[in-house]
VOBA-1610 file (N, C-alpha, C; in pm, whole numbers, padded with zeros to 5 digits, always signed):
BEGIN
Met+01507-02464+01209Met+01490-02497+01067Met+01609-02575+01011Asn+01698-02616+01101Asn+01814-02699+01065Asn+01910-02627+00970Leu+01920-02493+00985Leu+02016-02415+00906Leu+02136-02384+00995Leu+02250-02445+00964Leu+02371-02419+01043Leu+02471-02341+00960Val+02520-02229+01016Val+02618-02148+00942Val+02758-02210+00959Glu+02849-02165+00872Glu+02984-02225+00870Glu+03057-02213+01003Glu+03036-02098+01073Glu+03101-02077+01203Glu+03061-02182+01306Trp+02943-02240+01287Trp+02894-02343+01381Trp+02911-02484+01323Gly+02996-02494+01220Gly+03021-02625+01160Gly+02921-02665+01054Gly+02839-02572+01010Gly+02739-02602+00907Gly+02792-02572+00768Lys+02702-02574+00669Lys+02746-02553+00530Lys+02701-02419+00473Tyr+02628-02339+00552Tyr+02576-02212+00501Tyr+02667-02095+00539Gln+02697-02010+00439Gln+02779-01892+00467Gln+02695-01786+00539Ser+02761-01702+00618Ser+02689-01591+00682Ser+02776-01466+00673Gln+02712-01350+00672Gln+02786-01225+00665Gln+02711-01114+00738Glu+02776-01052+00834Glu+02715-00939+00905Glu+02722-00817+00814Ile+02606-00750+00797Ile+02602-00631+00710Ile+02524-00518+00777Ser+02541-00398+00724Ser+02460-00283+00767Ser+02425-00201+00644Ala+02295-00193+00614Ala+02251-00114+00499Ala+02272+00034+00525Lys+02259+00076+00653Lys+02275+00219+00688Lys+02418+00266+00664Lys+02513+00186+00709Lys+02654+00228+00700Lys+02724+00171+00576Gly+02656+00083+00503Gly+02718+00020+00387Gly+02826-00079+00427Leu+02813-00134+00546Leu+02915-00221+00604Leu+02912-00361+00541Asn+03027-00406+00492Asn+03048-00544+00443Asn+02960-00584+00325Ile+02903-00487+00252Ile+02820-00523+00135Ile+02908-00589+00028Asp+03033-00540+00013Asp+03125-00598-00086Asp+03155-00744-00053Lys+03172-00774+00079Lys+03199-00913+00121Lys+03078-01002+00093Leu+02956-00946+00115Leu+02833-01022+00088Leu+02824-01058-00060Leu+02854-00960-00147Leu+02848-00984-00292Leu+02950-01089-00334Asp+03071-01083-00274Asp+03175-01184-00305Asp+03127-01323-00268Lys+03063-01333-00149Lys+03016-01464-00102Lys+02903-01519-00190Ile+02815-01427-00238Ile+02706-01470-00328Ile+02765-01523-00459Leu+02866-01452-00512Leu+02931-01497-00637Leu+02999-01632-00619Leu+03065-01649-00503Leu+03133-01776-00472Leu+03032-01890-00466Glu+02919-01864-00398Glu+02812-01965-00384Glu+02755-02003-00521Ala+02732-01900-00605Ala+02678-01924-00740Ala+02774-02008-00824Glu+02906-01983-00803Glu+03007-02057-00879Glu+03013-02203-00835Ile+03010-02223-00702Ile+03018-02360-00648Ile+02894-02441-00687Leu+02776-02377-00678Leu+02651-02448-00710Leu+02624-02452-00861Asp+02711-02385-00938Asp+02698-02379-01084Asp+02560-02325-01124Leu+02523-02211-01065Leu+02393-02149-01095Leu+02405-02071-01226Lys+02322-02108-01323Lys+02328-02042-01453Lys+02188-02014-01504Ala+02177-01911-01587Ala+02049-01879-01652Ala+02078-01848-01797Asn+01978-01870-01882Asn+01993-01846-02026Asn+01933-01709-02061Pro+02017-01611-02097Pro+01961-01479-02129Pro+01889-01473-02265Asp+01914-01574-02350Asp+01857-01572-02486Asp+01727-01650-02495Arg+01634-01620-02406Arg+01502-01685-02412Arg+01399-01590-02352Glu+01271-01629-02359Glu+01166-01543-02303Glu+01177-01540-02151Ala+01154-01423-02096Ala+01177-01403-01952Ala+01070-01469-01865Thr+01116-01519-01751Thr+01027-01565-01643Thr+01084-01509-01514Gly+00999-01498-01412Gly+01048-01446-01284Gly+00936-01428-01184Thr+00959-01342-01085Thr+00866-01325-00973Thr+00833-01178-00951Ile+00706-01152-00917Ile+00662-01016-00880Ile+00702-00993-00734Ile+00773-00883-00709Ile+00815-00851-00572Ile+00712-00761-00504Glu+00660-00662-00578Glu+00563-00568-00522Glu+00481-00507-00633Ala+00360-00461-00602Ala+00276-00395-00702Ala+00197-00284-00636Ser+00177-00174-00709Ser+00100-00062-00654Ser+00029+00010-00768Leu-00062+00103-00730Leu-00135+00181-00829Leu-00090+00326-00820Asp-00039+00377-00930Asp+00004+00517-00938Asp-00094+00588-01031Lys-00157+00695-00982Lys-00262+00761-01061Lys-00211+00811-01195Gly-00089+00861-01196Gly-00034+00916-01320Gly+00016+00809-01415Arg+00066+00697-01360Arg+00131+00596-01446Arg+00052+00467-01457Gly-00053+00450-01377Gly-00130+00325-01379Gly-00069+00223-01284Tyr-00088+00095-01314Tyr-00037-00011-01226Tyr+00114-00027-01245Val+00186-00023-01134Val+00332-00032-01135Val+00372-00161-01065Ala+00451-00243-01130Ala+00495-00370-01069Ala+00648-00375-01061Thr+00698-00415-00944Thr+00842-00438-00927Thr+00864-00588-00941Leu+00954-00628-01027Leu+00973-00772-01049Leu+01121-00808-01055Leu+01148-00938-01043Leu+01285-00989-01051Leu+01289-01093-01162Val+01372-01068-01262Val+01386-01163-01374Val+01473-01279-01326Glu+01423-01402-01341Glu+01499-01520-01294Glu+01565-01594-01410Asn+01502-01585-01528Asn+01559-01653-01644Asn+01518-01576-01769Gly+01603-01578-01872Gly+01572-01506-01993Gly+01597-01357-01980Thr+01553-01280-02080Thr+01570-01134-02080Thr+01435-01069-02108Leu+01395-00979-02019Leu+01269-00906-02036Leu+01299-00778-02115Glu+01225-00758-02225Glu+01250-00642-02310Glu+01128-00552-02317Leu+01152-00426-02351Leu+01045-00329-02368Leu+00949-00378-02475Gly+00818-00375-02450Gly+00720-00420-02549Gly+00682-00565-02534Asp+00750-00640-02443Asp+00715-00780-02421Asp+00576-00791-02359Leu+00506-00899-02395Leu+00372-00925-02341Leu+00386-01020-02223Ile+00350-00975-02102Ile+00369-01063-01985Ile+00235-01093-01917Val+00230-01210-01856Val+00112-01253-01779Val+00159-01288-01638Ser+00089-01232-01539Ser+00119-01265-01399Ser-00013-01284-01327Gly-00040-01408-01285Gly-00168-01437-01220Gly-00281-01408-01315Gln-00378-01324-01272Gln-00494-01292-01355Gln-00475-01162-01435His-00354-01106-01431His-00329-00979-01499His-00228-00997-01613Tyr-00244-00914-01717Tyr-00152-00921-01832Tyr-00133-00781-01889Gly-00038-00766-01978Gly-00016-00637-02044Gly+00121-00631-02108Arg+00139-00533-02195Arg+00269-00512-02259Arg+00354-00420-02173Val+00484-00442-02171Val+00576-00358-02094Val+00590-00224-02167Lys+00522-00120-02114Lys+00526+00012-02179Lys+00653+00088-02143Ala+00697+00071-02018Ala+00820+00139-01972Ala+00886+00052-01866Met+01019+00063-01859Met+01094-00019-01763Met+01202+00067-01697Phe+01214+00053-01565Phe+01314+00130-01490Phe+01397+00035-01405Asn+01523+00070-01382Asn+01607-00014-01295Asn+01592+00030-01150Glu+01676-00027-01059Glu+01662+00001-00916Glu+01697+00146-00881Arg+01761+00218-00974Arg+01795+00360-00950Arg+01700+00453-01025Asn+01586+00397-01069Asn+01480+00472-01137Asn+01524+00530-01271Lys+01619+00462-01338Lys+01664+00505-01470Lys+01599+00416-01576Lys+01560+00477-01688Lys+01490+00401-01793Lys+01582+00294-01852Glu+01522+00178-01880Glu+01597+00066-01938Glu+01519+00008-02054Asp+01588-00061-02143Asp+01520-00129-02254Asp+01509-00278-02230Glu+01595-00331-02139Glu+01588-00475-02110Glu+01642-00505-01970Ala+01599-00618-01917Ala+01647-00665-01786Ala+01680-00813-01798Gly+01805-00848-01768Gly+01851-00987-01783Gly+01830-01069-01657Pro+01882-01193-01656Pro+01865-01281-01539Pro+01919-01217-01411Ser+01844-01230-01302Ser+01875-01178-01167Ser+01866-01026-01157Ala+01815-00959-01262Ala+01802-00813-01259Ala+01663-00773-01212Pro+01655-00676-01117Pro+01524-00625-01078Pro+01478-00516-01175Ala+01347-00498-01190Ala+01295-00393-01279Ala+01159-00347-01230Val+01131-00220-01254Val+00997-00165-01228Val+00933-00147-01364Ile+00815-00206-01385Ile+00751-00198-01517Ile+00612-00135-01509Leu+00573-00071-01620Leu+00438-00016-01636Leu+00372-00089-01751Gly+00238-00101-01745Gly+00166-00159-01859Gly+00070-00271-01824Leu+00078-00325-01700Leu-00015-00432-01663Leu-00155-00375-01641Asn-00258-00460-01658Asn-00396-00411-01643Asn-00448-00427-01499Gly-00360-00461-01406Gly-00398-00474-01265Gly-00273-00488-01179Ala-00295-00496-01047Ala-00181-00512-00955Ala-00169-00660-00917Pro-00070-00732-00972Pro-00056-00874-00937Pro-00013-00890-00792Gln-00039-01009-00739Gln-00006-01036-00599Gln+00145-01049-00581Ala+00196-00996-00471Ala+00339-01009-00441Ala+00373-01158-00428Gly+00480-01201-00494Gly+00516-01344-00490Gly+00465-01422-00609Glu+00378-01362-00689Glu+00322-01427-00808Glu+00430-01441-00916Lys+00428-01549-00991Lys+00524-01570-01101Lys+00475-01494-01226Phe+00569-01453-01311Phe+00529-01393-01439Phe+00601-01464-01553Lys+00540-01457-01672Lys+00597-01524-01789Lys+00568-01441-01912Val+00661-01442-02008Val+00643-01367-02133Val+00578-01457-02237Tyr+00479-01401-02311Tyr+00411-01475-02418Tyr+00428-01400-02550Asp+00422-01474-02661Asp+00431-01413-02793Asp+00294-01371-02844Asp+00194-01456-02817Asp+00061-01437-02874Asp-00030-01363-02774Glu-00082-01247-02815Glu-00166-01167-02724Glu-00297-01238-02691Ala-00355-01306-02789Ala-00483-01377-02766Ala-00464-01486-02661Glu-00350-01558-02671Glu-00321-01666-02574Glu-00301-01608-02433Ala-00226-01497-02425Ala-00200-01432-02296Ala-00330-01385-02231Lys-00417-01323-02313Lys-00545-01272-02263Lys-00632-01387-02215Glu-00634-01495-02291Glu-00717-01612-02255Glu-00670-01674-02123Ile-00536-01687-02106Ile-00480-01745-01982Ile-00516-01657-01862Ala-00498-01525-01877Ala-00528-01431-01767Ala-00676-01435-01731Asn-00764-01435-01833Asn-00909-01439-01809Asn-00952-01568-01743Arg-00889-01681-01786Arg-00923-01811-01727Arg-00885-01815-01580Arg-00766-01759-01550Arg-00721-01754-01409Arg-00813-01666-01325Ala-00856-01552-01383Ala-00948-01462-01312Ala-01079-01532-01281Gln-01127-01610-01378Gln-01252-01686-01359Gln-01236-01790-01248Ile-01122-01860-01248Ile-01096-01962-01144Ile-01091-01896-01007Leu-01024-01779-00997Leu-01015-01708-00869Leu-01152-01663-00820Arg-01238-01617-00917Arg-01375-01576-00879Arg-01453-01695-00825Glu-01438-01810-00894Glu-01509-01930-00850Glu-01460-01976-00713Gln-01327-01967-00691Gln-01272-02003-00561Gln-01327-01913-00452Gly-01337-01783-00486Gly-01393-01686-00390Gly-01537-01718-00356Met-01615-01754-00458Met-01756-01788-00436Met-01769-01913-00349Arg-01683-02013-00376Arg-01690-02138-00300Arg-01641-02120-00157Ala-01547-02024-00140Ala-01492-02001-00006Ala-01594-01932+00084Lys-01694-01865+00023Lys-01796-01798+00105Lys-01883-01903+00171Lys-01882-01901+00302Lys-01960-02000+00375Lys-02102-01950+00396His-02198-02022+00340His-02337-01988+00365His-02378-02052+00496Ile-02458-01980+00571Ile-02494-02028+00705Ile-02584-02151+00697Thr-02555-02250+00781Thr-02635-02373+00787Thr-02708-02379+00921Leu-02803-02473+00931Leu-02877-02490+01058Leu-02782-02527+01171Asp-02683-02610+01139Asp-02584-02650+01241Asp-02508-02528+01293Glu-02470-02438+01198Glu-02395-02318+01235Glu-02481-02225+01321Ile-02610-02212+01284Ile-02702-02129+01364Ile-02711-02186+01506Gly-02719-02319+01513Gly-02725-02386+01644Gly-02599-02360+01726Arg-02483-02366+01658Arg-02356-02342+01728Arg-02350-02200+01782Arg-02395-02104+01699Arg-02391-01964+01740Arg-02487-01937+01856Leu-02604-02000+01850Leu-02700-01984+01960Leu-02645-02043+02090Ala-02576-02158+02075Ala-02517-02224+02194Ala-02410-02135+02256Leu-02331-02068+02170Leu-02229-01977+02223Leu-02293-01855+02290Gly-02407-01814+02235Gly-02482-01704+02298Gly-02438-01565+02257Asn-02311-01547+02230Asn-02264-01411+02198Asn-02173-01409+02076Phe-02209-01486+01974Phe-02127-01494+01852Phe-02135-01362+01775Lys-02018-01316+01729Lys-02014-01192+01650Lys-01925-01213+01528Glu-01953-01136+01424Glu-01870-01140+01303Glu-01823-00998+01271Leu-01692-00983+01251Leu-01634-00852+01221Leu-01591-00855+01074Lys-01663-00777+00991Lys-01632-00773+00848Lys-01543-00653+00819Ile-01439-00677+00738Ile-01338-00573+00713Ile-01310-00560+00564Ile-01294-00434+00520Ile-01248-00404+00384Ile-01111-00338+00399Ile-01009-00388+00327Ile-00873-00335+00340Ile-00829-00272+00209Lys-00782-00147+00214Lys-00719-00083+00098Lys-00581-00033+00142Gly-00479-00054+00059Gly-00343-00013+00095Gly-00268+00045-00022Asp-00148+00098+00006Asp-00068+00161-00099Asp+00004+00058-00186Val+00045-00054-00127Val+00112-00160-00205Val+00053-00295-00168Asp+00063-00391-00261Asp-00001-00521-00243Asp+00057-00598-00125Gly+00189-00588-00103Gly+00253-00663+00006Gly+00192-00629+00141Ser+00170-00499+00165Ser+00112-00454+00292Ser-00031-00504+00307Val-00108-00499+00198Val-00248-00544+00201Val-00256-00692+00236Glu-00170-00773+00172Glu-00168-00918+00196Glu-00130-00948+00342Ala-00024-00880+00390Ala+00024-00904+00526Ala-00084-00867+00629Leu-00150-00754+00607Leu-00254-00707+00699Leu-00374-00800+00696Ser-00414-00842+00576Ser-00529-00933+00560Ser-00504-01066+00633Asp-00385-01125+00609Asp-00352-01253+00674Asp-00349-01240+00826Ser-00287-01130+00874Ser-00273-01110+01019Ser-00409-01093+01086Leu-00499-01018+01022Leu-00631-00992+01082Leu-00718-01118+01083Gln-00708-01198+00976Gln-00790-01319+00971Gln-00745-01422+01075Lys-00616-01417+01112Lys-00564-01509+01214Lys-00617-01475+01354Leu-00675-01353+01370Leu-00726-01313+01501Leu-00861-01379+01533Ser-00923-01445+01434Ser-01055-01507+01455Ser-01054-01605+01571Thr-01162-01602+01651Thr-01180-01699+01760Thr-01314-01769+01739Gln-01349-01860+01830Gln-01479-01929+01819Gln-01595-01832+01830Glu-01578-01730+01917Glu-01687-01636+01942Glu-01692-01521+01841Ile-01573-01481+01791Ile-01567-01368+01698Ile-01494-01410+01571Leu-01564-01398+01458Leu-01506-01434+01329Leu-01465-01306+01256Val-01337-01296+01217Val-01290-01181+01139Val-01288-01220+00992Thr-01365-01148+00910Thr-01374-01179+00768Thr-01331-01059+00685Val-01231-01080+00597Val-01191-00975+00503Val-01273-00995+00377Ile-01374-00908+00357Ile-01466-00928+00243Ile-01413-00868+00113His-01318-00774+00125His-01259-00716+00004His-01124-00654+00039Lys-01027-00670-00051Lys-00896-00605-00031Lys-00844-00559-00167Gly-00773-00448-00166Gly-00724-00395-00293Gly-00617-00290-00274Val-00556-00251-00388Val-00449-00150-00389Val-00505-00020-00445Gly-00469+00094-00383Gly-00513+00224-00432Gly-00601+00295-00331Gln-00641+00419-00364Gln-00720+00496-00270Gln-00862+00439-00254Ile-00927+00477-00143Ile-01062+00427-00115Ile-01160+00501-00205Asn-01241+00425-00280Asn-01337+00488-00371Asn-01480+00463-00325Glu-01575+00515-00401Glu-01716+00508-00362Glu-01767+00365-00356Ser-01719+00277-00447Ser-01768+00139-00447Ser-01727+00065-00319Asp-01610+00101-00262Asp-01568+00040-00135Asp-01666+00078-00024Ile-01709+00205-00023Ile-01801+00253+00080Ile-01939+00189+00063Val-01984+00176-00064Val-02113+00113-00092Val-02112-00033-00044Leu-01999-00103-00070Leu-01985-00242-00023Leu-01986-00248+00129Ala-01916-00154+00194Ala-01911-00151+00341Ala-02051-00127+00399Glu-02128-00041+00332Glu-02264-00010+00379Glu-02354-00132+00364Ala-02341-00200+00249Ala-02426-00317+00222Ala-02395-00434+00315Ser-02267-00451+00349Ser-02228-00568+00429Ser-02198-00533+00575Asp-02219-00406+00614Asp-02196-00362+00752Asp-02050-00389+00793Ala-01958-00337+00711Ala-01815-00363+00735Ala-01742-00236+00775Ile-01622-00255+00830Ile-01533-00144+00864Ile-01428-00134+00754Val-01392-00012+00716Val-01289+00007+00613Val-01157+00041+00682Ile-01054-00039+00651Ile-00920-00012+00705Ile-00832+00038+00591Ala-00777+00159+00611Ala-00692+00222+00509Ala-00548+00219+00558Phe-00459+00160+00477Phe-00317+00153+00515Phe-00237+00241+00421Asn-00195+00357+00472Asn-00116+00455+00394Asn-00191+00510+00272Val-00325+00499+00271Val-00404+00560+00163Val-00516+00642+00227Arg-00581+00724+00146Arg-00691+00808+00193Arg-00811+00791+00102Pro-00932+00821+00152Pro-01049+00813+00063Pro-01054+00932-00031Ser-01117+00914-00148Ser-01140+01027-00237Ser-01243+01117-00168Leu-01255+01242-00215Leu-01347+01338-00152Leu-01490+01285-00152Gln-01532+01226-00267Gln-01670+01172-00279Gln-01689+01055-00183Ala-01585+00967-00173Ala-01595+00850-00085Ala-01604+00892+00061Ala-01527+00996+00098Ala-01528+01044+00237Ala-01665+01100+00273Arg-01726+01176+00179Arg-01860+01232+00204Arg-01964+01120+00215Leu-01953+01022+00126Leu-02047+00909+00126Leu-02037+00831+00257Ala-01913+00811+00304Ala-01890+00738+00430Ala-01948+00814+00548Glu-01931+00948+00545Glu-01982+01030+00655Glu-02135+01025+00660Asn-02198+01034+00541Asn-02345+01030+00534Asn-02401+00894+00575Ala-02327+00787+00537Ala-02375+00651+00566Ala-02334+00603+00704Gly-02247+00680+00772Gly-02200+00638+00906Gly-02101+00523+00899Ile-02027+00514+00788Ile-01927+00407+00772Ile-01795+00457+00830Gln-01734+00373+00913Gln-01609+00413+00977Gln-01488+00374+00891Ile-01401+00474+00865Ile-01275+00447+00793Ile-01162+00464+00893Arg-01091+00355+00921Arg-00978+00360+01014Arg-00850+00371+00932Met-00770+00474+00961Met-00648+00497+00883Met-00524+00463+00965Tyr-00435+00386+00906Tyr-00313+00343+00976Tyr-00192+00360+00887Ser-00076+00378+00952Ser+00050+00377+00876Ser+00144+00271+00934Ile+00104+00211+01048Ile+00184+00104+01110Ile+00097-00020+01121Ile+00144-00130+01063Ile+00065-00252+01052Ile+00027-00308+01189Tyr+00119-00297+01287Tyr+00093-00353+01419Tyr-00017-00277+01491Asn-00028-00145+01465Asn-00134-00065+01527Asn-00271-00115+01484Ala-00284-00145+01354Ala-00412-00195+01301Ala-00447-00329+01365Ile-00348-00418+01373Ile-00372-00551+01432Ile-00410-00537+01579Glu-00335-00452+01653Glu-00361-00433+01797Glu-00501-00377+01822Glu-00542-00279+01739Glu-00673-00216+01759Glu-00786-00314+01734Val-00774-00394+01628Val-00878-00493+01598Val-00882-00597+01710Lys-00765-00639+01756Lys-00756-00737+01865Lys-00820-00681+01992Ser-00787-00555+02026Ser-00842-00491+02145Ser-00994-00478+02136Ala-01043-00443+02015Ala-01187-00430+01996Ala-01256-00564+02019Met-01193-00671+01970Met-01249-00805+01987Met-01252-00846+02135Glu-01152-00803+02208Glu-01146-00839+02349Glu-01227-00744+02437Gly-01287-00641+02373Gly-01368-00546+02449Gly-01285-00462+02543Met-01160-00435+02504Met-01069-00363+02594Met-01029-00228+02537Leu-01118-00167+02460Leu-01080-00041+02398Leu-01080+00073+02500Glu-00962+00108+02544Glu-00945+00218+02640Glu-00939+00351+02563Pro-00968+00464+02632Pro-00949+00592+02564Pro-00804+00604+02518Thr-00786+00657+02400Thr-00651+00666+02347Thr-00635+00793+02264Val-00512+00822+02225Val-00491+00938+02138Val-00521+00898+01994Gln-00588+00989+01923Gln-00625+00960+01785Gln-00613+01086+01702Glu-00585+01066+01573Glu-00576+01181+01482Glu-00715+01227+01441Lys-00734+01359+01441Lys-00859+01416+01392Lys-00823+01511+01278Ile-00873+01481+01158Ile-00840+01565+01041Ile-00919+01694+01052Val-00847+01808+01051Val-00912+01939+01071Val-00922+02019+00941Ala-00842+01983+00840Ala-00849+02059+00714Ala-00788+01981+00599Asn-00842+02004+00479Asn-00784+01953+00355Asn-00753+02073+00265Val-00627+02086+00229Val-00582+02203+00153Val-00527+02157+00019Glu-00582+02212-00089Glu-00540+02171-00224Glu-00433+02267-00277Ile-00323+02208-00327Ile-00216+02290-00387Ile-00253+02322-00531Arg-00267+02451-00561Arg-00310+02492-00696Arg-00198+02555-00779Glu-00093+02599-00712Glu+00020+02659-00783Glu+00146+02643-00698Val+00261+02629-00763Val+00389+02617-00691Val+00479+02733-00735Phe+00525+02813-00637Phe+00612+02928-00665Phe+00753+02898-00615Lys+00852+02915-00704Lys+00992+02887-00667Lys+01065+03018-00641Phe+01116+03035-00519Phe+01196+03151-00481Phe+01339+03104-00450Asp+01428+03198-00425Asp+01568+03163-00396Asp+01580+03076-00273Lys+01507+03116-00167Lys+01524+03047-00038Lys+01426+02932-00017Ala+01310+02935-00081Ala+01208+02833-00052Ala+01116+02811-00171Ile+01047+02697-00165Ile+00943+02667-00264Ile+00810+02679-00191Val+00726+02774-00235Val+00599+02803-00166Val+00483+02744-00245Ala+00393+02676-00174Ala+00274+02619-00237Ala+00158+02717-00224Gly+00102+02756-00338Gly-00018+02840-00337Gly-00139+02750-00325Cys-00217+02766-00219Cys-00320+02667-00185Cys-00459+02726-00171Tyr-00558+02634-00175Tyr-00698+02667-00149Tyr-00749+02571-00042Val-00806+02625+00066Val-00855+02540+00176Val-00992+02485+00136Arg-00998+02354+00108Arg-01124+02292+00062Arg-01226+02281+00174Asp-01179+02235+00291Asp-01270+02226+00406Asp-01192+02238+00536Gly-01264+02274+00644Gly-01202+02285+00775Gly-01124+02414+00792Lys-01028+02412+00883Lys-00946+02530+00912Lys-00804+02484+00942Ile-00708+02532+00863Ile-00568+02495+00885Ile-00502+02600+00975Lys-00431+02552+01077Lys-00363+02642+01171Lys-00212+02637+01147Arg-00145+02742+01190Arg+00001+02752+01175Arg+00073+02638+01248Asp+00016+02595+01363Asp+00082+02490+01442Asp+00025+02350+01416Ser-00060+02335+01312Ser-00118+02203+01279Ser-00009+02107+01233Lys-00027+01982+01265Lys+00058+01877+01209Lys+00000+01846+01070Val+00089+01819+00973Val+00040+01801+00836Val+00098+01675+00770Arg+00032+01638+00660Arg+00076+01527+00576Arg+00052+01565+00432Leu+00138+01522+00340Leu+00117+01550+00199Leu+00061+01426+00131Ile-00055+01441+00067Ile-00122+01330-00001Ile-00114+01354-00151Arg-00063+01254-00225Arg-00056+01264-00371Arg-00133+01148-00433Asp-00239+01179-00508Asp-00324+01077-00571Asp-00380+00979-00468Gly-00417+01031-00350Gly-00479+00947-00248Gly-00382+00866-00166Ile-00251+00881-00190Ile-00150+00802-00118Ile-00058+00897-00041Val-00028+00863+00084Val+00057+00948+00168Val+00199+00950+00109Thr+00246+01071+00073Thr+00378+01087+00011Thr+00482+01134+00111Tyr+00440+01222+00205Tyr+00534+01272+00307Tyr+00457+01305+00433Pro+00505+01269+00553Pro+00620+01180+00575Pro+00575+01033+00564Thr+00666+00947+00517Thr+00630+00807+00498Thr+00683+00718+00611Ala+00769+00774+00698Ala+00823+00694+00810Ala+00711+00662+00909Glu+00723+00546+00977Glu+00620+00502+01071Glu+00601+00603+01183Gly+00475+00645+01202Gly+00442+00733+01314Gly+00496+00874+01302Ala+00556+00910+01186Ala+00616+01043+01171Ala+00509+01147+01135Thr+00532+01272+01175Thr+00444+01383+01138Thr+00528+01498+01086Ala+00467+01581+01002Ala+00537+01697+00948Ala+00473+01825+01001Glu+00547+01935+00994Glu+00497+02064+01044Glu+00510+02169+00934Leu+00428+02274+00948Leu+00437+02386+00854Leu+00555+02475+00892Ala+00629+02521+00791Ala+00737+02617+00817Ala+00681+02759+00813Ser+00577+02780+00730Ser+00511+02911+00725Ser+00369+02897+00672Leu+00282+02993+00710Leu+00144+02999+00662Leu+00111+03147+00641Lys+00080+03183+00518Lys+00059+03325+00487Lys-00070+03348+00409Arg-00127+03470+00431Arg-00235+03521+00346Arg-00176+03645+00279Phe-00161+03640+00146Phe-00089+03744+00073Phe+00054+03752+00130Lys+00098+03865+00186Lys+00235+03873+00237Lys+00241+03860+00388Asp+00124+03849+00453Asp+00121+03848+00599Asp+00120+03707+00656Asp+00198+03686+00764Asp+00190+03560+00838Asp+00059+03557+00915Val-00009+03441+00912Val-00138+03429+00983Val-00137+03306+01074Lys-00227+03306+01174Lys-00237+03192+01266Lys-00319+03079+01206Asp-00424+03114+01129Asp-00507+03010+01067Asp-00572+03063+00939Val-00620+02968+00856Val-00691+03004+00733Val-00816+02917+00724Gln-00930+02980+00699Gln-01060+02911+00697Gln-01087+02847+00560Ala-01188+02759+00556Ala-01232+02695+00431Ala-01278+02801+00331Gly-01248+02778+00203Gly-01290+02869+00099Gly-01192+02983+00074Met-01082+02988+00152Met-00984+03096+00135Met-00854+03042+00077Glu-00778+03131+00016Glu-00649+03092-00041Glu-00536+03130+00054Cys-00425+03056+00045Cys-00311+03084+00132Cys-00183+03032+00068Gly-00072+03070+00125Gly+00058+03019+00082Gly+00121+02946+00199Leu+00182+02830+00173Leu+00245+02758+00284Leu+00372+02688+00238Thr+00460+02662+00335Thr+00578+02578+00311Thr+00582+02473+00421Ile+00631+02354+00385Ile+00640+02242+00480Ile+00785+02228+00522Lys+00807+02211+00653Lys+00943+02199+00707Lys+01016+02081+00644Asn+01138+02104+00598Asn+01228+01999+00545Asn+01170+01924+00425Phe+01077+01987+00351Phe+01019+01918+00234Phe+00984+02022+00128Ser+01030+01998+00005Ser+01004+02097-00101Ser+00946+02035-00228Asp+00931+01901-00232Asp+00882+01834-00353Asp+00729+01841-00362Val+00675+01964-00366Val+00530+01979-00377Val+00491+01996-00523Lys+00373+01943-00561Lys+00327+01951-00699Lys+00183+02000-00702Val+00144+02058-00813Val+00006+02104-00831Val-00086+01982-00826Gly-00195+01992-00749Gly-00289+01880-00736Gly-00270+01802-00608Asp-00154+01819-00541Asp-00133+01752-00411Asp-00230+01809-00307Val-00256+01730-00205Val-00344+01776-00095Val-00264+01773+00035Val-00267+01885+00108Val-00205+01890+00241Val-00315+01864+00343Glu-00298+01756+00419Glu-00397+01716+00520Glu-00348+01765+00656Ala-00426+01852+00720Ala-00390+01901+00854Ala-00467+01823+00958Phe-00399+01783+01066Phe-00468+01704+01169Phe-00419+01742+01308Glu-00504+01709+01406Glu-00469+01728+01547Glu-00474+01592+01614Ile-00402+01580+01726Ile-00404+01456+01801Ile-00484+01480+01929Glu-00590+01400+01948Glu-00677+01418+02065Glu-00706+01284+02130Glu-00746+01288+02256Glu-00779+01166+02329Glu-00928+01136+02310Val-00958+01015+02262Val-01097+00977+02239Val-01123+00834+02286Lys-01252+00802+02300Lys-01292+00665+02333Lys-01299+00590+02202Arg-01229+00481+02189Arg-01224+00407+02063Arg-01343+00316+02047Thr-01393+00309+01922Thr-01499+00214+01888Thr-01467+00154+01754Leu-01512+00031+01735Leu-01494-00031+01603Leu-01629-00079+01554
//
């Protein structure tokens, strides 16, 4: 890309850093300040804010949450912003340390609440004075995007039918993607569509942020699609609907696993592999705080939870713990009244604690699963 660093006789500065150890971060900041001074980079804080959306997600308690970077001007609480096809007033603003703020100046990151949707990562945002104008711009953009989507849909032609017949074994793999944040959804969607070949076409018919709902399953049933969930889970109604309709929901927490599985399915090379099988869903109905531990008072909604089951904590349909790639959590204890038990059946109440994790809340769901070897199908 013709980027030469100073050590190699180029004009670009470089700095070795480590986020884990905090190594050389001060030197990096000094070099950024030096670069800004030499290039005379300036922004006007006394104007309406503009900038870029870094990430967006859906939080059940707070609504749509967007992380953004102010590039010019100052973003203030109550400002009306438009980003892509979404708009809204800034109801609350937090800094990078999750502390409430009233304003964010040039080059400052902020997490804001108040948008009516999850804007795309990388989308620009701008502050408007007039609400009617902001609404009109957002609606016009939404209409243009809908029209682009309609035009992008390829209707089959006689030539295409002829081409498919000539190939003899043409197949189309339709996919619906739901994820916890917009960046992951976009990356997964782009990567899967690039897997298309002449014989097999991969089409992402719908993608979105948040848990899988009933409309996603209805769409999958109507279009004969597979649902891919990235760090999210279906609602109870959606899971039942999918089971009754025979719709497959594939759940992933590592993006490369999803790409590899779809690729393997396309190549017809799906070997038996280890897969998670969900054995129980346990709802937390009360939280008891003791000196030594925080115990979750639970009700087993379905299945059977065992003392040695691997578990995950789901909050508002999104995996909250553990969030590390491929990580699993274990129960520290499982009790019925005061007695330790090996398992608890559906319809019964129990008390449990999760190893190395105490941030449990009423309404959370503990998902128990086993790992088994199965023949994969897509």
